ROMAR-626309 format. One record per residue: x, y, z of N, C-alpha, C in turn. Coordinates in steps of 0.001 Angstrom, whole numbers, plus 500000, padded with zeros to 6 digits. Each point is the difference from the previous one (the first is absolute). Example, Ala and Ser with C-alpha at 12.3 -4.5 7.8 and 13.67 -1.06 7.14 Angstrom:
<nodes>
513190494310507800499110501190500000500900501200500000;499650501050499280500820501190500060499230501090500730;
</nodes>
This chain:
<nodes>
823378714044653476499986498760500312500189499698498466;501001498971499937500174499206498541500700498726500202;499700499062499178500127498642499555501257499684499500;500533498616500363501245499570499235500223498509500508;499930499098498872499924498907500107501555498923500061;500240499192500682500662499328500581500167498689500697;501474499234499935499791498475500231499902499807501475;499260499586500207500098499218501663499320498637499816;501096499374501046498910498472500369499619499527498261;501133500133499095499645499196498664498775500798499354;499239501009500415498782500493499292500400501392500455;499529500300498217499645501916500335499484500579500804;500047501059501240499747500573500519499677501333499745;499317500584500714499661501408499338500213500948501067;500677500932500099500243500778501495500209501368499412;499233500624501076499838501360500076501494500769500452;499921501215499013500788500696500566499820501201500216;500277501111500234499920501268500574500779500789499572;499949501257499199500705500364498867501064500922501027;501273500743499915500912500834500514500016501152499386;500070500875500531500553501390499190499021500336498927;500524499982499042499480500516498105499449498544499839;500312498988500441499973499528498986498599498717499909;499304499506499184498902499647500078500181498615498953;499954498954500775499926498805499953499516499497498628;500188499073498791499463499726498761499183498683501132;498571500389499635498809498813500842500057499089498759;500341500192498745499530498509499259501401499678499560;501483500110500930501170499236499113499754498739501094;500563499028499594500506498787500220500718499905500062;501484499723500964501569499874499969500188498461499894;501233499576499598500259499001500103500639499377501462;499732499027500010500779499773501999501511499785499342;500973500415500097501392499648500413500988499021500629;500982499852499830500362499114500982501660501019500162;499595500661501749501038500365500400501089499699500643;501167499499500159500494499185501374499388498973500538;498882499308498947499366498833500448498600500420500394;499622501491500130499264500044500766498861500541499124;498856499829499196499133500818498921499342501000500988;500254501167498872499487501629500194498719500403499120;499317500844500094499475500608499298500612501382499370;500254500126499067500380501198499625498712501030499422;499975501296500261498895500801500363500577501380498649;499279500104498540500172501230499436498909501035500544;500411501566500256498882500496499618499473500822499196;499301500555499845499322500681499014500763501269499922;501211500173500309500629501607499914501595499423499746;500115498433499365501374499282499943500863499843500687;499611499967501548500934499745501634499753498746500033;500888499271500238500406498457500165499770499596501550;499648498968500337499406499866501254500537498366500726;500775499637500940499915498813500482499769499772501535;499557499262500758499797500150501217500940499770500816;500432500596501054501129500258501014500206497888501030;498777499768499707500059498884501118500084498744499077;500050498695500295499832498589499037498937500097499345;500230499319499480498297499732499665499262499450500265;500714498628500785499016499016500973499897500468501146;500160501373500195499634500919501283499007500604499767;499537500464498730499354501574500062498129499155500065;499480501516500179498725499426500619498871501784499383;499782499324499132498792501734499442499552500505501064;499838501662499496500931500107499034501361500529500103;500712500045498881501744500191500323499980501320500624;500364500012500981500657501362500393501069500324500114;501078499290500028501106500402500028500393499770498711;500339501163498766500528499703498615500918501278499918;500860499223498891501274500984499569500206499480498635;500994501323499368500204500380498323501455499975500124;500325498596499452501062499428500365500922500299498723;499014500024498918500374499924498804500610501374499084;500758499989499800500289501471499232500512499627498569;499462501260499082500040500004498924501179501563499313;500953499887499493500119501025498868499838500188499187;499967501222499006499777501485500778498621499560501406;499827500635500515499137499835501212498533500766499724;500346500588499179498809500679498777499156498769499143;500572499173499275499389499072499915498411498949500582;499116500019499301498898499039500823499881498558499136;500170499277501397499795498597499789498442499853499956;499282499375498576498914499394499913499611498673499926;500755499275500170500016498497500336500821499262500438;499733498584500805500828499499501006500021498304499397;500937499367499526499983498932500137500880498817501005;499462499300500234500892499257501009500562498438499329;501428499771499811500312498507499035500540499122501256;501180499033499569500439499425500627500972500579501281;500620500826499530501255500477500692499986501630499965;498858500595499510500580501539499878498076500551499759;500516501015500473498686501007499661500326500907498448;498799500118499922500205500799498468498995501039500115;500707501081499116498779501777500514499930500369498627;499417500039499330499482501071498633499893501502500745;500380500686499012499885501461500067498925500621499221;499408501083500462499403500952498844500791500613498536;501125499965500269500762500676498617500515498327499500;499463498876500274500170498700499325501962499285500516;500245500497501057501132499723500638499863498836500851;500827498634499688499628498670500806501502499958501500;499109499935501100501192499818501211499918498426500632;500957500151500956499650499165500690501181499707501472;498821499253500236501154499860501445499885498107500604;501106499476500561500210498456500049499451500017501463;499492498610500354499189499911501532501012500469501244;501309500084499915500446500084500611500081501344500574;499518501028499188500247501947500376498537500063499898;498851499609499925499021500465499541499204500462501107;500914499316501535498810500852501359501580500873500497;500919500285499131500853501331500694499946501129498927;500566501198500545500042501301499511500942499606498712;500119499289498933500669500409498993499076500299498334;501257500178499731499466501099498130499857498974498919;498641500224499670500177498270498956501028500109498666;500121498975499459500828499582499064499213500150498727;500772501263499026498658500485498789500788498647498856;498915499589499523500349498505498762499963500631498659;500950500563499302500368500519498782500349499116499244;499160499650498761500450498526498954500134500449498387;499768501801500019499651500661498868498796499568499831;498393499632500053499294499716499409498890501510499794;500376500916501102499359501072500341498877500131500638;498910500733499669499036499751500936499055499167500534;499727499380501073499553498647500111498564500471500502;498864499119499274498682500374499933499264499106501588;500687499129500165499345498511500456501173499169500527;499633499160501214500831498841500406499258498773500749;500670498722500055499573499704500901501206498259500563;499620500247501279501727499351500406499479498581500490;500182498727498994499663498411500878500887499724501618;499673499418500260500124499422501594501000498641499590;499767499611499168501008498425499973501461500434499755;500305501334498921501429500511499235500203501300500511;501186500121500188501118501624500012499524500629498813;498906500280499488500333501265498881498116500651499931;500376500890499058498789500852500039499453500121498511;498764499997500037499725499954498140499562501220500326;499731500972498815500104501256499706499091500130498846;499152501109499340499732500430499097500378501249499347;500164500445498614500596501183500273498451500717498841;500177501597499488498674500258499510499668499999498676;500537498817499688499871499423498698499338498721500119;499657499357501069499626498843500545500533499172499604;501495500028500453501171498684499800500405499686501315;499977498569499973500169499259501438501507500153500223;500539499769500955501309499733500341500551499436501432;500809498780499703500303499882501499501117500044500223;500623500921501272500718500885500740500632498909500767;501548499861499946500189498623501630501563500942499932;500456499839501551501360500238499857501113499637499626;501362499807499726500557499439499564501265500476500910;500723498870500203500822499772501608501508499887499578;500048499601498332501352500226499488500770500924499896;501275500045500791501002501425500190498972501144500179;500017501227499499499516500567500359497903500103500295;499856499964501164498560500316499915498784501031498815;499173499218499453499133500619499340498727499274499643;499563500480499368498627499901499596499712499478498745;499337498782499147500319499861498408498129499459499889;499628500732499218498377499802499317500382498920498588;498554499470500037499632498901498853498927500286499478;499716500330498926498346500217499348499286498256500083;498887500603500196499307498371500579498897500465498612;500597499428498765498726500053499041499050499179500357;498759500573499338498790498366500120499481500468501214;500866500846501330498856499737501353499797501282500214;498552499324500981499137501116500615500151499794501242;499783501312500964500188499887501421498938498939500840;499109499199499052499449499358500680500303498387500623;501063500023498950501051499408500627500591499660500786;500604501414500231500871500701501107498962500623501475;498755499457499951499576500383501128500480499362501332;500177500885501063500701499749501332499131500327501080;499071499606500341499137500584501048500541499118501290;500525500454501447500310499452500865499786498551500430;499130499601499576500275498389499991500031498901498616;500577501091498583499982499258499159501902499930498852;500211499311499747501220499981499559499763500769498525;501278500225499213499925500636498733499012499742498845;499987498359500296499450499354498889498425500009500301;499496500259501223498008500226500212499899498009501014;501091499713500202499981498959500761500064499878501623;499052499763500709500016500020501169501396499818501038;500716500349500710501076499605500772499729499630501556;500969499602500048499708499836501979501098500648500223;499656501057500760501264501390500243500515499729501723;500673500297499812500427499782501620499387501190500870;499175499513500742498966501055500829500322499615501472;499969501396500548500829499900501313499018499677500864;500103498830501206499529499755500652500346500320501661;498807499620500993500182500345501749501337499507500162;500883499958500714501232499760500480500038499753501486;498968500927500898500431499478501397499734499212500712;500273500216501110499685498922500904498564499341500270;499254500718499803498468499871499828500154498686498718;500324500974499188499724499067498748500453498811499622;501487499432500819500572498903500036499268499208500817;499536500608501024498745499305500967499030499068498817;499232501287500191498813499538498337500377499023499110;500949499857499518500219499273499062500187498208500864;500725500124501035500500498782501206498441499389499820;499410501008500574498764498999500511499079499732498353;500092500909498887499533498897498960500656499156499567;500771500005499693501325498680499856499684499114501052;499768500038501145500003498952501133498108499009499731;499139500839499695498786499781499427499675498874499042;500671500123498968500871499718498806500232498269500447;501329500714500388500359498229500469499354498815500897;499481501003500773499223499358500976498818499042498735;499849500329499219499032499600499164499912497993499169;501599500404500189500674498953499707499929498948500762;499406498336499191499699498976500621498463500114501328;499713501001499754498645500640500733499007499414499530;499206498995500334498892499656499318498769500800500015;499816500837500653499084501232500687499793500775498630;499169499823499441499930501033498232500846499528498764;500477498411500436500653499585498823499174499434498956;500630499751498707499167499329498896500580498604499480;501504499788500351500829499429499362500737498837501100;499715498527499897500645499442500734500983498830499228;501705500595500063500568498623499890499926499113500722;500583498541499306500098499050501379501192499306499503;500776500276500501501551499431499984500338499215500804;500308498205499580500214498852501151499046499781501028;498899500539499473498687499962500933499710501091500730;500750500653499959499860501036501146499179501309499001;499687501194500721499108500831499202500627501603500145;500165500531498714500639501811500417498807500465499404;499707501623500331498749500378499817500901500866498968;498966501051499254500580501105499456498948500620499307;499676501225498964499052500568499383500790500419498944;498956499481498782500188499762498597500137501328499347;499708500945500729499927501638499113501629500341499686;500475499909501635501248500822500838501167498932499058;499680498293499737501057499431499522499946499846498864;498585500084499199500119500163498650501022501907499013;499896500716500973500287500760500097501854499667499675;500451499418501349501415499753499881500275499061499093;499574499195499952500693499199498907498881499055498738;500119500506499186499345499455498727499992498610500002;500979499068500018500084498541499824498839499815501037;499838500379501296498680499538501049498952500385499342;499976501418499468498320500643499441499922498651499282;500500499689498467499436498330499117499295499415501183;501157499391500602499677499015500705498599500120500737;499600500793500752499243500423500752498301499607498723;500365500503499047498779499962498551499952498208499507;500678499408500683500098498316499302499952498976501354;500012500371501262499384498464501105498751500713500851;499542499053500855498730499807500614499469501189501085;499029500000499676499283500948500902499134499256500541;499772500696501777499303499368500677498414500372499954;498817499687501094498325500725499489500790501128500474;500654500517500709500382501579500216500555500820499476;500424499158498822500826500849498798501449500375500718;500759499044500841500766500091500595501439499130498885;500652500517499951501297499147498597500536498623501320;499773499094499179501165499014500653500973499412499208;500959500409500616501417499931499027500860498819500645;500315498626499171500840499328500856501185500223499270;501354500143500788501513499735499880500273499311499996;500693499436498950501016498602499976501537499708499731;500092501410499196501718499752499623500916501075501419;499380500240500887501124500291501004499234499951501187;500949500439501256499839499181501162498659501128500868;499831499610501155499066501170500734500857501102500368;501191499951500611501140500905500657500052500741498754;500314499809498155500312500548499079499180501025499384;498741499253500257498807500961499324499497500613500942;500354500168501269499488500471501247501326501308499909;500906500144499901500706500851499390499653500972498910;499816499516498779499518500500498606498660501190500429;499394499439500371498363500491500432500613500983500844;500439499947501119500387500868501096500669501504499609;500845499309498976500760501547499097498859500498499487;499124499511499314499401500462499427499136501547500905;499690499583501363499504500218500543500829501875501170;500781498914499803501006500923500887501527500703499578;500148499345498831500969500708499203501710499690500248;499703499030501114501185499589500430500288498415500234;501226499869499770500306498322500002500825499594501026;499225498620500558500246499550501263501253499138500016;500659499800500665501494499471499512499570498674499846;500851499281499627499794498259499440501151499461500415;499397498649499710501401499149500284501195499639498212;500669500246499952500375499420498411498827499543499147;500016498761499920499353499336499771498813500578499688;499188501019501119498628500261499639500328500880498873;501077500543500393500283501542498784500005499674498877;500293498684499426500390499241498951498069499820499753;499610499377500797498429499721499411499347501252499781;500287501044500452499196501266500013500329500271498807;500896500162499523500849500501498783499242499562498975;500377498401499933498776499615498778498630500111500297;499209499917500823498818500790500321499716501364499179;500857501032500285499719501269500081500160499864498266;500888499200499531500309499911498755498755499576498984;499498498757500603498968499978499318498399500879500047;500049500427500582499041501142500391500073501785499146;501656499429499747500392501510499048499694501302500912;500366499679501323500070501084500919500961501427500344;500155500269498564501280501345500154500680500219501320;498972500877501137500478500442500900500860499250500629;499756498798500407501064499117500987500283499089499192;500508500035499130501177499347499076501287500376499927;500206500942499906501551500260500191500581500059501435;498754500193501654500763499469500876499869498785500353;499430498871499532499947498695500054501342499646499321;500412500753499025501098499547499200501453500541501099;499679501262500845500987499980500662500585499259501134;498677499884500890500218498987500784499984498838499861;499273499058498525501107498878499936501554500215499332;500309500793499749501308500051499800500775500248501356;499343500879500926501019500125501532499794498604500455;499491499026500013499805497997500334500881499394498801;500993500638499133500311499158499486501856499255500815;499550498801499917501216499250500232500705498610499129;501022499601500541500815499302499199498804498595499660;499050499813501171498576498684499429499657500512498668;499165500998500358499124500681499130500072500785498606;501265500334500098500026501110499177499976499180498376;500103498429499803500114499436498920498219500051499036;499457499869500795498296499914500187499473501107499862;500838501102500695499546501218499684499870500352498713;501506499661499377500490500503498718498784499150499170;499455499200500096499630499366499287498248500519499654;499463500143501519498834501054499922499941501345499467;500901500777500160500665500844499216499781499784498702;500462499102499357499660499895498297499140499455499436;499113499217501333498403499767499205498985501166500700;500880500619500561498363501527500103500416501011499442;501752500262499243500042501298499341500639500733500821;500413499920501205500366501442501499501107499870499246;500493501206499740501515500008499693500845500440500996;499598500577501163500502500685501095500358498754500315;499358498981500816500192498544500471501166499532499339;499503499773498749500887499408499492501668500161499461;500042501397500261501410500473499705500911499989501547;499022500066501390500222499955501456500609498489499601;499293498867499425500287498982500369501636499494499207;499633500995498909501545498692499266501071501499500782;499772501027499932501490500235500949499925499682501559;499278499437500116500292498955501561500560498787500041;499628499366498863500992498921499334501913500164499654;499448500874499745501108500314498968500963500175501481;499500500547500951500876501051500948500325498352500852;499039499265500787500165498655500603499978498995499329;500814500168498185499636498415499456500878498737500918;501695500687500921500378499019500410499763499379500641;498672500785501761499374499500500637499262499121499744;499496500489498676498369499073499891500612498667499352;501213500070499318500491499016499714500234498716500855;500507500380500884500117498846501611498724499573500451;498940500833499440498979498985500682499350499365499408;500343500050498297499099498976499294499581500880498934;500275501152499343499094500884499064500732500203499148;500966498938499243501131500187499072498971500022498496;498979499277500325499521499759498368499143501264499658;498941500424501383499698500997500346500394501276499341;500919500069500680501037501572499712500257500111498458;500993498406499536500238500414498479498998500113499309;498368499070500218498784500628498927499947501842499949;500003499946501399499609502083500554501089501031499027;501345499284500214500774500906499358500062499342498808;499659499276499124499802499768498781498853501100499169;498870499568501157499008501021499083500363501280500156;501045500858501025500343501105500932500690500274498193;500374499834499414501217500312499203501630499678499660;500157498864498980501290499783500355501117501230500179;499969501243499812500481500848500177500168501006501369;498732499764500697500021500541501600500532498502500466;499772498619499591500592499416501100501045499695500136;501077500362498855501475499941500019500398501304500802;499151500901499434500768501294500948500153499801502077;499299499014500126499332499902500934500471498655501260;
</nodes>
């Protein structure tokens, strides 16, 4: 038995591998995880230079790996691979003779022959492959570093650029690091079975049930004499303005935050806090949507800003478009302002008949004389 490390559920997991035929697996080799058709798989290099990938999808693998295959071929077959690295879209291989080979992500689970990369650099001594760009960093036997990337203009070819004054330390690319040593958020495969979806629904329901539930709450909003219950830490994580407000309000003897709300109605503030827990917006009246937009803008809550702007636009009418234009101008909401201006231009004759002549003139003047003349 030997060991190989690979990504599993956002962590490196050690798998035990049963050797096959004459191959002995490198016990100390830790391959990077790569993305193959949307699924991460480990790539395994043996002491004899053979390359394996699992037959099954990575999300369904159980240790030890039982089914392995050797899909990656080298020409000439006498060359021995001594190192594999996995980049953003490709697997790169270095042979004992210093040759550089590659497969793209769509072919490394098929029985295809690798492409030999020839940039006129001679023998290669080492290589790294960053996960955030389609390139490979190589070193020659004079310890010079080169960046090799695919040139797609006209005939496909590989080009190399010398990296002067650089070392491999800058381009280390472990499976969870970028080429510049910064930890990245990689797309990790997740369970998608019916049971996993049911588990997610149950988890979400627990979180949604916490909204406006006095049990275990430590925040009480008082709006129009009515109370809305919340939780300081989750709300602070969702909204920085609420986090700042929590630090400057009254706390009772049990350390509960008591926060009066004066600039919003109960229905509007209720919709706002409910969205922070549920991630869904209750349908409201046109007037309520406008009030909610003002509230969300005041709290600078970006996840809800565009949605509120959209629902306000959907409720645009001849009798409220002028006030919406003024609101958009005051709050700096470009989409709402543009849509209001377009609505006025399209309905200016009908609006003039119901007494909005001066408002139309003002809006069209603010919108620009050229545009006003064209419409």
